[in-house]
N, C-alpha and C positions, 0 to 999 in steps of 0.2 A: 733369775739376777744370772744363773752361769750360762743361759744365752749370753745374754750381753757380750758376758765378760767375752767367752767365747766368738764371738760376730768381731767384736774389737781388735781383738789379737789376731784375726785373721786377717783382717781389713789393714790392721800394723803390714803386717807379714808380705802380703800384697802389695802393698804401698813400697817397700823396702828390698823387695824383688822384682818390683819392677821396672825399676831407676836401673840408668845406662850412661857409661861415660862420654858418649854419642849424643850427646841435648843440642834440641835450634833450639837455642834463647828466646822466648816469644815477644814478640815487642821492638825485637829488634830490625830497624832499618838499614836496608839496602839499595843498589841499585838494577839496573838493567837497561840494557841495548835490544832492542826488537822493531826491525822493517816495520812498518805500520801498514805496508797497501802487497797484495798478492793480487797482479794481473793476469789472469787464468785468458784473458786477448777471448776470443770469439769462440764460442763451445752452441752444440747445438742441444734444442730441447734436448731434452730426458738421457741429459750426460750427468755427472758426476762430478764435482770439480771438488779438485780433493789439493788440498792449502795447506805450504808451510810452513811457520813459522819458527824463524834461531832466535829463541834466546839465549845472551849472553849475559850471568851476572857478573858486573863492572862494580860489585861496592866490594867491603872486605867483609858483608856477613852471611852465612847461606840463605840463600834466592826459595822462600817456600811460596811458592802459589797453590792457593787455595779453592778457589772460584775458577772455570773457563766456561762461558754462556754465551751461546750465538745467541743471533738478535729476534729465531723465527724459527718453527717448526721444519723448517728443510733444512738449517744450519747446525748441526754436532759437532762439539770435538771433541776433542782429550788432551790430555795434559801430563808433562811430571808429577810424580804422586811425592819421588822425596826429591830431600831439599837441594837444592842445585847449589856447589859449596862456590865460591869466589873466584873469579877469572872461568869458571868453567860453562858450556853450555847445554842445554837441553832446546827438544822441540815442543813449540803444541803443535797438533793437528787437528786441519777441520775439513769438515766435506758440504758442499752444501749439493743440492738432488735440484736442479733443475727445473725436475715434474713437477716441483711445485713454484715455481716462479712463471714471472712473466716474460711474453717475450720482449726482446732489446735490453737497455744499457741496465744490467743489476747493478747494486751494492749489497751486502749486506756484513752486520760488523760482528764483533767475536770479542767481549769482553771478558779479561784477566782482575781478576781480583789478588794480590799477592803483595807482601811487605816491601814496601815501597813505596816514595813519597813522589806524585801521590799514590793512593791504593790504589789506585783502577786505572788502569790502559786497556784501552777500544783499538783493537787492528779491523782494516779492510780486504774485505773480498769482493776484487768486479771485475765485473764480465759481457760477452757481449751474446745472447743467449739469438741464434736465431732457430727457426721451424725448420727442421730438411725439406 
């Protein structure tokens, strides 16, 4: 019984101690502006395409990006882990390994999940892949 009381008090202390004045209200929707297309032009097979998508929070609440995922194993992406405040901008970076794509016209998508309406935004990377 004493251990249950001890763990309950420790849990309560941990809960109170971890609270912060810099709260992001979960569930608050906001708006973002992003150019949905990155055109890499003509690239040689084997070249890595490095796309950058500038994201601007045009809403009133902090923009929280929870997930960014490429459409296949040849596309990897990175995104800001901290909330983007109203009026501020951030970058979503994606890289396409053309060693893993075919020759010719290519289009890969990147899915962005955030506290926006709708909650899913899709951007595209396109290129014309040529063999050297």
